[in-house]
C-alpha positions in Angstrom: -24.1 23.0 -38.4 -24.2 26.6 -36.5 -27.6 28.5 -35.2 -28.7 31.3 -37.6 -29.2 34.2 -34.9 -31.5 37.2 -35.4 -30.7 40.8 -34.4 -33.5 42.2 -34.7 -34.3 42.9 -31.4 -37.8 44.7 -32.0 -41.6 43.4 -32.2 -44.3 45.6 -34.1 -46.8 47.7 -30.6 -49.6 46.2 -31.5 -51.8 49.3 -34.0 -54.3 50.0 -30.5 -51.8 50.7 -28.4 -50.2 53.4 -31.0 -53.8 55.2 -31.4 -54.0 55.2 -27.8 -57.3 54.9 -25.5 -59.3 57.2 -23.0 -59.1 55.7 -19.9 -60.0 56.3 -16.5 -56.7 55.8 -14.3 -55.9 55.8 -10.6 -53.3 55.0 -8.3 -53.2 53.9 -3.9 -50.3 54.7 -1.7 -50.3 54.8 2.0 -53.9 57.7 3.2 -53.0 58.9 -0.6 -56.0 58.4 -3.4 -55.0 60.1 -7.2 -57.9 59.7 -9.3 -57.1 61.1 -13.4 -60.9 60.2 -16.0 -59.6 60.6 -19.9 -56.6 59.9 -20.1 -54.9 59.5 -23.4 -52.6 57.1 -22.8 -50.0 55.9 -26.0 -47.1 53.8 -26.2 -45.0 55.2 -28.6 -44.3 53.6 -32.1 -40.6 51.5 -31.1 -42.1 49.9 -27.4 -40.1 51.9 -25.3 -42.2 53.9 -23.0 -45.9 54.2 -22.2 -47.5 58.0 -21.8 -50.2 59.2 -21.0 -52.6 62.7 -19.8 -55.7 64.7 -19.6 -57.0 67.7 -19.6 -56.1 70.2 -17.1 -52.9 67.8 -15.9 -49.6 66.7 -16.7 -48.6 63.8 -18.5 -46.3 61.1 -16.8 -44.8 57.9 -18.7 -43.5 54.6 -18.0 -40.5 53.3 -19.1 -41.7 49.8 -20.5 -38.6 47.9 -19.7 -39.2 49.2 -15.8 -42.7 46.6 -16.0 -42.9 43.8 -14.6 -46.4 43.2 -14.8 -49.5 43.6 -16.5 -52.6 42.2 -14.5 -56.0 41.5 -15.5 -57.9 43.4 -12.8 -57.5 45.7 -10.1 -60.1 47.4 -7.7 -59.6 49.9 -5.7 -59.4 49.7 -2.2 -61.2 53.7 -1.0 -65.3 53.6 -0.7 -66.2 56.7 -2.3 -63.0 55.8 -5.2 -64.4 52.7 -5.3 -68.3 54.2 -5.4 -67.7 56.6 -8.1 -66.0 54.2 -10.6 -69.1 51.5 -10.2 -71.1 54.6 -10.4 -69.1 55.8 -13.8 -68.6 52.2 -15.3 -71.7 49.6 -14.1 -70.5 46.4 -11.5 -67.9 44.7 -14.4 -65.4 47.2 -13.5 -62.6 44.7 -13.0 -63.1 43.3 -15.9 -63.1 46.2 -17.6 -59.3 47.3 -15.7 -56.3 46.6 -15.7 -52.9 46.7 -13.4 -49.6 47.9 -14.0 -46.6 47.6 -11.8 -43.9 49.4 -12.8 -40.9 49.9 -10.2 -36.4 49.8 -10.7 -37.1 46.9 -7.8 -39.0 44.4 -7.0 -39.5 46.0 -3.5 -40.7 49.6 -4.8 -43.2 48.2 -7.2 -46.0 51.5 -8.5 -49.4 50.4 -9.4 -50.8 52.5 -12.3 -54.5 51.4 -12.2 -56.7 51.7 -15.5 -60.3 51.6 -16.3 -60.8 50.9 -19.8 -64.4 51.3 -22.0 -65.1 47.6 -22.5 -63.6 44.3 -21.6 -62.4 43.6 -24.9 -59.7 46.9 -25.3 -59.2 46.0 -21.3 -57.5 41.8 -23.0 -56.4 43.7 -26.1 -54.2 46.2 -24.1 -53.2 43.4 -22.2 -51.6 41.2 -24.3 -50.0 44.2 -26.0 -48.3 45.2 -23.3 -47.1 41.8 -21.8 -45.7 41.7 -25.7 -44.3 44.5 -25.3 -42.5 43.9 -21.7 -41.5 40.4 -21.7 -39.0 41.5 -24.7 -36.4 39.9 -24.6 -33.8 41.1 -27.3 -35.0 44.7 -26.4 -32.7 44.2 -22.9 -30.0 43.3 -24.6 -29.7 45.5 -27.4 -26.7 47.8 -29.3 -25.6 51.4 -28.0 -27.2 53.0 -31.3 -30.1 51.8 -30.3 -30.0 53.5 -26.1 -28.9 56.4 -27.9 -32.2 56.1 -29.8 -33.8 56.0 -27.0 -32.7 57.9 -25.2 
């Protein structure tokens, strides 16, 4: 007897990721620190992209198939930024933080750090993004779906 194979590659995107949430975002690269306040983060309805935009700045996008991990926590190494974030978000900064690791290979990895409004929101976003990014069927979808993504 043959096993039935399910061709449905799509995992439903959790509602909090679709509606979006306002986070503070920061990155540290060598001597450059980029801090963006009140950025609205969302995931598209198919789970292809995560994107954000804040007032007065250009938005940015990460293709979720390039995300290798979504980690809890992450504190800035820059003492000035650390003091700013601790003053704004309190001492439980580590509980409210997420780190999105992405890149086309495992050598050149980009880290996007976000600070959620509370620890529960961080947990929901971490679990939701991990569910989407660890979908093996999404890496082998049909050409029609690839065109839809484009």
